[in-house]
N, C-alpha and C positions, 0 to 999 in steps of 0.2 A: 393722717392725710396730708398730701403735697401740696404746698403755696408758692410747688412753682406756678407763672405766669407760663398761659396757653400761649404758647407761640403762635399756633395755626393760624396759615395766611389766612385774611377776612374774607378775602373771592371764597374761600373753599369752603366760607357759612352760611356765602346769597346761592337761597333760592333760586333754580332754576328757570321757571318762568319769574321773575325779576333780576335776574342778568337777561335773559331776553328782550324782557320791557327796556329795562337802562339801555344795553343795543339798539333798539328797535326808535329809540329814541331818540338820544346820538345819531345817528344817518339821516335821520329825516333834517335834525339842522344845518346838515352840507348844502340842501337844497335854498336858503337863507339866514347864512350863515352866518352865527353870534356866535361861533363855536369861544370866542376870545372876548380880552376889554377894546377892543377897534366896535365890534359888532358891524362887523363893515351890509353885509342883509346882500350875500352877493349869493347867485346863485352857481356854488363849486361843481353842482350834480353835469350843472351848462357848458360849461369850458371857464368860469365864469375864474379871476383868483380876485383877492383881497389884497392888503396888509400883506396874510404871508408868502403871498406872486406863485398860489400852486391852488391848482383844480381838487379836486374828487379826488384826484389818484396820491397815496404816500410813496413818497422813495424814504430809502434807509440805505445811510453813507457808508458803515458800518457798523460791524455787531465782534464784540471783540471780551473777554476778563480782562477790567480794567482796574492795577493798580497802580494807579494817582488820586484812587478816592478819598475820602475822608475811610480813617481808622478803623468809623463802626459799618462803614459800605466796604472795602476790600477786604481785611480779614490776612487770612493767607493764600488764599487761591485768586481771592482778585471779585471787583461786581460784574456781574457781567449787562454790559452797557450794549445800547441799542442806539442808535444815535440816527434821529431821525432829520434828513433833509425840509431846508426851509426852513423858518421862523416867523414867529407873532410880534416879535424885534426886531427892529433895525440899528444896531448897537454898532455906531464909530468905532469902536474901538472891540469888534469882536473875534477873539484870534483863533475860533470854527470859521472865516467868516466862507470860504473855500464852498461849506456848506450850509452852512445856515444864510448865505445873503447869495450862494453862484450854485448853489444846486447840484450841489456832486454829490448823488446818489444815482442808485435804481430803484425801480418798482417795486413796489411792493404789496402782497393781499393781507388778511389777514390768517389767514394761512400758513402763508409763508412765516410773515414777524411770528406768532406760534410754535415754529418749524425753531426758526433763532433762541425763541428763549430753552426750548427745552433743551437743546446743544447747549445754548452757558450753563442749565444744570447737570451736564448730562455731565461737560467737564468741572465740577466742581462749585461754582460761583455761586458764589451766598447770597447771593438776590439777583433778578432782572432788574434793572434798573433806565428808566423811557428819557433819554436827553430832549427836549425839546419837544416834549408830545402834545403841546395844547394842540396843539393846530390838527390833527391828528385822528385825533381821541373816537374820535368810533371806530378807529382803526387799531387803535391797541387796545380797545374796550373785548372788540371782540375775538382780537386775540388770546387775550388775557385766558376767555368761558372759552376759546379752543383747548389752548397747554390745559389747562385745567383740567379738562375733560379728559386730559391722556397722560395727565402725573405730572403736570407743573405745581410743587410744593415748596416754593422760599418765595418773601416778604417778594413786591411790588412795589417800585421803586418810583415817584413822580416828579424827576429832574425838570423843574423849571423855570420860565424868568419870574414870575408871581404877576406877571397880566394877564390875570385867569379873570372870568365871570363865575359868579358866589352859585346863579341857577345854573352852570355845566360843572363845577365841582359839585356841587351837589349830585350828580348823577353818579357820579367817581364813587361815594360812599357804599363801600360796603369791598369796592373793586381796587381799594389805593392801599396797604397797610405805611408806608411812609411817604411824606410829603419830605420836596425837600426844594422850597424856593429859591432863588438867589432872588435875594430885594435888592437890588442896586437904590434906591431913587428914596428920598424922601424929601425931594425938590421939585415937581412939576414941572418948573423952565427946563431944570438941568436934565428929565428922562424926557421932555417934548426934544432938547437939543440934541444928545447924544442916543437917543435909542431911541427916536423917533412913538415915543409911548404916551400919548395927551394922556392928564387924566391919572398917570401911573399912581403914583401916591394913595387917593383915595380906593383904586382897586388894589393897592394887595393888601393895604389895611382888614378890607371889607375880606376877601380871598383865604386869610394867615387865622384870623376866625375863625373860619368857615372848615380851613384842614384841621384845627387846634381840634372845635370841637368836637371831630370825623373821628383822629388818629389815638387824640396827647398828645402827653409828652413825651419827648422819646423814648423808650423799653430796649431794655440790652439784655442777652442773653447772658450765656455765662460766661462766655467765651469772649463775648465782650461786644459779639455782631450784637445791633440793630432789628430788633423781631417789628417794629413800628412806633411811627408816633409824623411828629415833627422837627424837621432837622431844618432849618435857619443859616442857609449863607448870606452872607454880603463880601462882595469884590467892593477896598475903601479904593476909593480913587480920591489922585493930586487935585488936593486944592477944594473939596470935596470932604472936610472930619464934622463938620456938625451939619451936615446931611445923612452922616454916620452915626453922629446923635444920635439924632432926632428918630434910627431908624430901630436902635439899641432900644431908648427911652418907650419907643410904644413895645417894641417886644417884654419889655420889665416891665411893665403896668398894665397891656391891656390882655396879653395871652398869658405869662407866668413868667418867675425868677428860673425856674426848671426848666425852660427852654434850651436845648442845644444847639448854638451858635457857633457857626466856626467863620469866625474874622479874616479875608483870605488878604494875601499879603502881595501877591502874586500879578496885581496890574503891572500891563507893558500896552504903549500904544503904538498897539498892532495893522492895521485896514486901516482908512481914510483916514483916523486918531496921527497917523505917522506922519512927521512933516506934512501936516499939513496946517499951513494959517489960519482958517476955518477955527481949526479945534486946537489951535498952542500951547494954553491953558493946559490939554492934558496931556500935550505930549512931552510924559517925560514918568518917568516912575514915581510910585511916592516912596516921603522920608522916612526917618526912621524918625522924626518926630513926632510927624503926624499922624503914625498906626503906632504908638505908646500913647498919646493922647484916647486916640477912642479904645485901647485899652480902658486905661486909668478911668476912660465914662463908662463904659464895660463893667466894670468892677462898683464905681461909684452909686449904677444901680442896681445894682444887685445880683446881676446874671451870676449864674451858679456852676452852668455848663460852658465853659467857650474852650474850643480852638485855636489855636491861633498857633505864629510863625514862632517858634522860639528865637529865631534868628535876629527878628526884626524887635523883639522885646524887651524890657530892660531885668534888670538883673531879681527887681521887688515883681512882674508877673513871674519870672521864670518863675518865680517859688508858689508859685498859688497851685492850691488843690484846683484844679480847672477840670484835667482831663483823665 
């Protein structure tokens, strides 16, 4: 008997009636919007906008085979990314501010998004990767249902900022295969100042626990590609080593030491963080000392699956069997 794990995407197993009920419930949320942790309560179906600065029209800025994601997502053919315009966070250092804040994109229906997903699969992409999906969950879940019925058969990645609501995540249970939250802060004051996300840390903690409950630790197939599970990103910010350590401690202690974590070193002061006196303290790159201190902490708390930047790591970290 084969002991290989079943790699069938979650959405392939979801019964049709349950899938339809999830879609209907999510669409209902647009009228009194609580799709993210802001819980704005605006009627987006009437043209009102909340923190994400958009009504119930979904905009896609681009979709393509992305070769810059984690190894476990991009493989040899790329991750099939679909970038949604707008965002439910307003990070002053956003490197994609043209799409996240300035809304450069084209309106897209669920059927059109489903067609994009199928095209990416036909190109050989290893997954469909929804980037900044939270504020348009109804469109995306319906798109997955349409695409499934037309032959979609690769993992669905939910590439978000972590500022979610557990109640909404529960509606994604059985739809999403890989959750990939970029957990930016364990410091609510910093989250409010730099990401305009009040109460961020308490929301992230609950969200991570729910994501892990649904999909578990990151699972890989025989070629090293992710088939399902939780992949946590953390972008280290200059001067915020303690915040990063708290994030990693929580992940290790409350989620699990087998959690796959990418400690990212690529911060640059983009957008409002560049040459702005109000954000002068983050108008620089991180140092090697900061990065190495965080990697040391990851090892100390027992995290076993870390992706990291070898150019920023010490010789000791580069010898660890993390990747």
